[in-house]
C-alpha positions in Angstrom: 6.8 -17.4 -6.5 9.8 -15.3 -6.5 11.6 -15.4 -3.2 13.9 -12.1 -3.8 10.6 -10.3 -4.5 8.6 -11.5 -1.8 11.7 -10.5 0.6 12.2 -7.3 -0.9 8.5 -6.4 -0.5 8.5 -7.5 3.1 11.7 -5.4 3.8 10.0 -2.4 2.3 6.8 -2.8 4.0 8.9 -3.3 7.5 10.6 -0.1 6.8 7.4 1.8 5.9 5.4 0.7 9.1 8.2 0.3 11.7 9.7 3.8 10.8 7.2 5.6 12.7 7.3 3.3 15.9 10.8 3.9 15.9 10.9 7.7 15.7 8.6 7.7 18.3 10.5 6.1 20.6 13.7 7.9 19.6 11.8 11.5 19.7 9.1 10.9 22.2 6.5 13.7 21.8 9.0 16.1 20.0 7.1 17.2 16.6 4.3 14.6 17.1 1.6 16.7 15.7 -1.7 14.9 15.1 -2.3 14.2 11.2 -5.9 15.1 11.8 -5.0 18.2 13.9 -7.6 17.1 16.5 -10.8 17.1 14.0 -13.8 15.2 15.5 -16.5 13.8 13.3 -20.1 14.2 13.7 -19.9 10.9 15.5 -18.1 12.6 18.3 -14.8 10.6 17.5 -11.4 11.8 16.2 -10.9 11.4 12.5 -7.4 9.2 13.2 -6.6 9.7 16.7 -3.5 11.5 18.2 -1.0 8.8 17.6 -1.3 9.2 13.7 1.2 12.0 13.1 2.7 14.2 10.6 6.1 13.2 11.6 5.4 9.4 11.5 4.3 9.8 7.6 7.3 12.0 6.6 10.0 9.9 8.2 8.0 6.8 6.7 8.2 8.1 3.5 11.8 9.7 3.7 13.1 6.4 5.3 11.5 4.1 3.1 12.5 6.1 -0.1 16.0 6.5 1.1 16.7 2.9 1.9 14.7 1.3 -1.2 17.7 1.6 -3.4 19.7 -0.6 -1.0 17.0 -3.3 -1.3 17.2 -3.3 -5.2 14.3 -1.0 -5.7 14.0 2.6 -6.5 13.4 5.7 -4.6 9.8 6.0 -6.5 8.9 2.6 -5.4 10.0 3.1 -1.9 7.8 6.3 -1.7 4.9 4.6 -3.0 5.2 1.6 -0.6 5.5 4.1 2.3 2.5 6.3 1.1 0.2 3.4 0.8 1.2 1.7 3.7 0.4 4.9 5.6 -2.9 5.4 3.7 -3.7 1.9 4.9 -2.7 2.5 8.4 -5.1 5.6 8.4 -7.8 3.8 7.0 -7.5 1.4 9.7 -7.3 4.0 12.3 -10.5 5.8 10.6 -12.2 2.6 10.7 -11.1 1.7 14.3 -12.6 5.2 15.4 -15.9 4.5 13.8 -16.4 1.4 15.3 -15.4 2.7 18.8 -11.9 1.5 19.2 -9.8 3.6 21.4 -6.6 4.8 19.8 -3.5 2.5 19.7 -6.1 -0.3 20.8 -5.9 -3.7 19.0 -8.0 -4.8 16.0 -6.1 -8.1 14.7 -6.1 -8.1 10.8 -7.5 -4.6 10.6 -4.2 -3.2 12.0 -2.1 -5.3 9.6 -3.7 -6.1 6.4 -4.6 -2.8 4.9 -1.1 -1.4 5.5 0.7 -4.2 3.7 -2.0 -5.0 1.1 -2.5 -1.4 -0.1 1.1 -0.6 -1.1 1.5 -4.2 -2.6 -1.5 -3.7 -4.6 0.0 -0.5 -5.9 3.7 -1.5 -6.7 2.8 -5.3 -7.6 4.2 -4.9 -11.1 7.1 -2.8 -10.0 8.0 -5.4 -7.2 7.4 -8.3 -9.8 4.9 -9.9 -7.5 2.1 -12.4 -8.7 -1.2 -12.2 -6.8 -0.2 -15.4 -5.1 3.0 -13.2 -4.0 1.0 -10.5 -2.5 -1.0 -13.0 -0.5 1.8 -14.5 0.7 3.6 -11.4 1.7 0.4 -10.1 3.5 0.4 -13.4 5.3 4.0 -13.1 6.3 3.3 -9.6 7.3 0.6 -10.3 9.5 2.1 -13.1 11.3 5.6 -11.2 11.3 4.0 -8.0 12.7 2.2 -9.8 15.4 5.4 -11.5 16.8 7.6 -8.4 16.2 5.3 -6.3 18.1 5.4 -8.5 21.1 9.4 -8.3 20.9 9.4 -4.6 20.8 7.2 -4.4 23.6 9.6 -6.4 25.4 12.3 -4.2 24.4 10.3 -1.3 25.6 10.2 0.3 21.9 6.4 -0.1 21.5 4.0 1.1 24.2 1.6 -1.9 23.7 2.5 -5.5 23.0 0.5 -5.3 19.6 
């Protein structure tokens, strides 16, 4: 287990997944265009939902890539972590919509695992993570995200406590 690599990965994941939440709080609905442009699939449900925005993806990519060098990583790795965290988040939203969950509803595990696992698998070598390290980071991210979400809700940064 490499403690610095685990810490670095957790920081990058936090930036990638937390930036859209912070940007929403700062900007409200300004420039919040739905990534799925309001498309509904034949099941009558949205592709992702209105809470997944172009703004959130762009800011996640820019902030994570821009701050990655301060965490001892490259801009490219920061970009990959953000891109695959967003892909994981979109995957979760897509699955939740198919299962009938409302946008911004809670699906413990589905809300945390893909957005942490996807980028870690893609950047495993670049972040010097073993498969055990990846499992540790996903577990820490899962628990941390549940705790931090409640705290951000208490601070009125998040709209939901999850």
